[in-house]
Structure formats: structure tokens, C-alpha cells
C-alpha positions in Angstrom: 79.2 141.4 326.5 78.6 144.6 324.5 81.6 146.9 324.6 80.2 149.9 322.7 76.8 151.6 322.5 75.1 152.4 319.2 75.1 156.0 318.3 72.4 157.5 316.2 73.3 158.1 312.6 76.3 155.8 312.4 77.1 152.2 311.9 78.4 150.5 315.1 80.2 147.3 315.7 78.8 145.2 318.5 81.2 142.7 320.1 79.9 139.8 322.2 81.7 137.4 324.4 83.5 134.8 322.4 84.8 137.2 319.9 81.8 137.3 317.7 80.7 140.6 316.3 78.0 142.1 314.1 77.2 145.4 312.5 74.2 147.4 313.7 72.2 149.2 311.1 72.1 152.9 311.0 69.1 154.7 312.6 67.0 157.0 310.4 65.4 158.8 313.3 67.8 161.7 313.5 68.6 162.1 309.8 68.5 165.5 308.3 65.9 164.4 305.7 63.3 163.2 308.3 64.0 166.2 310.4 63.3 168.5 307.5 60.0 166.7 306.7 59.0 167.0 310.3 59.6 170.7 310.4 57.7 171.2 307.1 54.7 169.4 308.4 54.7 171.4 311.6 55.0 174.7 309.7 52.0 173.8 307.5 50.0 172.9 310.6 50.8 176.3 312.2 49.9 178.0 308.9 46.5 176.3 308.7 45.8 177.2 312.3 46.7 180.8 311.6 44.4 180.8 308.5 41.4 179.5 310.5 42.0 182.0 313.2 42.4 184.9 310.8 39.1 183.9 309.0 37.2 184.0 312.3 38.8 187.2 313.3 37.8 188.7 309.9 34.1 187.7 310.2 33.5 189.0 313.8 34.4 192.7 313.2 32.2 192.8 310.0 29.2 191.3 311.9 29.8 193.7 314.8 29.9 196.7 312.5 26.6 195.7 310.7 24.9 195.3 314.1 26.1 198.6 315.3 24.9 200.3 312.1 21.4 198.7 312.4 21.1 199.7 316.0 22.2 203.3 315.2 19.5 203.5 312.4 16.7 202.2 314.7 17.8 204.6 317.5 17.8 207.6 315.1 14.3 206.8 313.7 13.0 206.4 317.2 14.4 209.7 318.4 13.3 211.5 315.3 9.7 210.3 315.6 9.6 211.0 319.3 11.0 214.5 319.0 8.8 215.4 316.1 5.8 215.8 318.4 7.7 218.3 320.5 9.0 220.3 317.5 5.7 220.6 315.6 5.4 224.1 314.2 2.8 226.4 315.8 0.0 227.6 313.4 -1.3 231.1 313.6 -4.5 232.8 312.3 -5.2 236.5 312.7 -1.9 236.9 314.5 -3.0 234.4 317.2 -3.0 230.7 317.9 -5.3 229.0 315.4 -6.9 227.1 318.2 -8.5 230.3 319.3 -10.1 230.7 315.9 -11.4 227.1 316.0 -13.3 228.0 319.2 -15.1 230.8 317.3 -16.2 228.7 314.4 -20.0 228.3 314.1 -21.7 226.6 311.3 -24.7 224.5 310.4 -24.7 221.6 307.9 -27.4 219.5 306.3 -27.6 216.9 303.5 -29.7 217.4 300.4 -32.6 215.1 299.6 -30.7 213.3 296.8 -27.7 212.8 299.1 -25.4 214.5 296.5 -24.7 217.8 298.4 -24.1 219.1 301.8 -25.4 222.6 302.6 -23.2 224.8 304.7 -24.3 227.9 306.6 -21.4 229.8 308.3 -22.9 231.6 311.2 -19.6 232.8 312.7 -17.0 235.4 311.9 -14.2 232.9 310.9 -13.9 231.9 307.2 -13.9 228.1 306.8 -11.4 226.8 304.3 -12.9 223.4 303.8 -14.4 220.3 305.6 -13.4 216.8 306.4 -16.3 214.4 305.7 -16.2 211.2 307.6 -18.6 208.5 306.3 -19.2 205.1 307.7 -20.5 202.4 305.4 -20.4 198.6 305.9 -18.4 199.0 309.0 -15.6 200.9 307.2 -14.8 204.6 307.6 -14.1 206.8 304.6 -12.6 210.3 305.0 -12.7 212.9 302.3 -11.6 216.6 302.3 -14.0 218.8 300.4 -14.0 222.5 299.6 -16.8 224.7 298.1 -16.6 225.4 294.4 -16.2 229.2 295.2 -13.4 228.7 297.7 -13.9 229.5 301.4 -17.2 229.5 303.2 -16.9 233.1 304.3 -18.2 234.5 307.5 -22.0 234.9 307.6 -22.4 233.2 304.2 -23.8 230.0 302.9 -22.4 227.5 300.4 -22.6 223.9 299.4 -20.3 220.9 299.1 -20.7 218.4 296.2 -20.3 214.9 297.7 -22.3 211.7 297.5 -23.4 210.5 300.9 -26.2 208.2 299.8 -24.3 205.0 300.7 -23.2 206.2 304.1 -24.9 204.8 307.2 -23.4 207.6 309.3 -21.7 210.8 308.4 -20.0 213.7 310.3 -18.3 216.9 309.2 -15.4 218.8 310.7 -14.3 222.3 309.7 -10.8 223.0 308.4 -9.1 226.4 308.7 -6.2 227.8 306.8 -3.4 229.2 308.9 0.2 230.3 308.7 3.2 228.6 310.1 4.8 230.7 312.9 8.4 229.9 311.6 8.0 228.9 308.0 5.3 231.5 307.2 3.8 228.9 304.8 0.1 228.0 304.5 -1.0 225.2 306.8 -4.4 223.5 307.0 -5.6 223.0 310.6 -8.5 220.6 311.5 -10.8 221.9 314.3 -11.3 218.5 315.9 -13.4 219.9 318.7 -16.1 221.3 316.4 -17.7 218.2 314.7 -21.2 218.2 313.4 -23.1 214.9 312.8 -25.0 214.8 309.5 -26.8 211.5 310.0 
């Protein structure tokens, strides 16, 4: 019968009935060398885990920042375009809203026989700065701004616009007045959209 148990890390003598004995080999399980290797491997594993976590944590804030910047830019552009219609500067002419002057514009327009000129007869009291000529040809629309060679078509006067309308299937003309910004005091062209004359 065994009289003594084997302890880890030491050589033990086992005695059996009958007086026989043998030496038990030392166990390497609890040696300091194996323990050190085990701790080193565990530390490397923890370091690798921390490295993976830190990489993921570094990517997420960057992506979040980029998304926030993009959203902020889109929101700013939307608000700017939306508010621009409300903040458009008022245009004056003769110390009053230029819309009132547009209502007083009266003119007659006709195309020359060679389709190279448009004759303008200003029958009202408002000088006309220029004209928008809208021509339709082949299903496409072409818009041109034209002024008389002498400048404005003054009140109660006639003038002509040099423009080729021969290839146009349809053509219309819209007067343009020159006004002044209420705040900026700069010259601003204003289209009298409610005063359109059909040429052909």
C-alpha cells in the first residue's frame, strides 16, 4: 500500500506492500518555466484583443464625423436655397415697386420681311431697357436678351432689334426694365413676365 502521496514539483518515493519501492518522476505542470510561458501567451492574447478593439473604436468616430459633416452641408444648402426666395431684394423704379412700372409698359413689335430685325414701337411712358426673345425651333426653345443699338427704347419712340428669327417656328418677346435695388442701390434688370407679345 502507498504510504506517501506525490507532490507536484518533487521526486517522491512510493512504497508498496512487500517492501518494494520506486521513484515517481517529477511533474512539469507547475514548474516556473511553464507558468511563465502560459502567462506570456495569455498577455499576448489580451494585447491582440485590445488592438482589435482599439482599431474598431478608431474607425467608428471617424465615420460618424464624416456623416455628420455631410448632413450639415446638405442641411445648410437646403436652408440657403429655401430662404433665398424670402430674402430676394426688392427692385424699385421711379421710387416705387418696379412691378407698377411693368403694368404701365405698352409697346408693339413686328418682324421685318427678311426676318433679321424686330421693330419696336414704345407707346407708353416707361423706357424699355431691352427684350427677351424666346424662339422655338425643332421643338427646342432658345432665349436671347437683345437691346437696341441706341440703348433704351424710350417712351413714345420707336427702335429696332437686330436678331435673326427666320428659323423660328414661334417667337415671343418680353420687355425688360432697369431698376434699382432697394438695399444695394445697384442696377437690376427686371423681366415684365405679364407683358408678353407674340411675334409669330
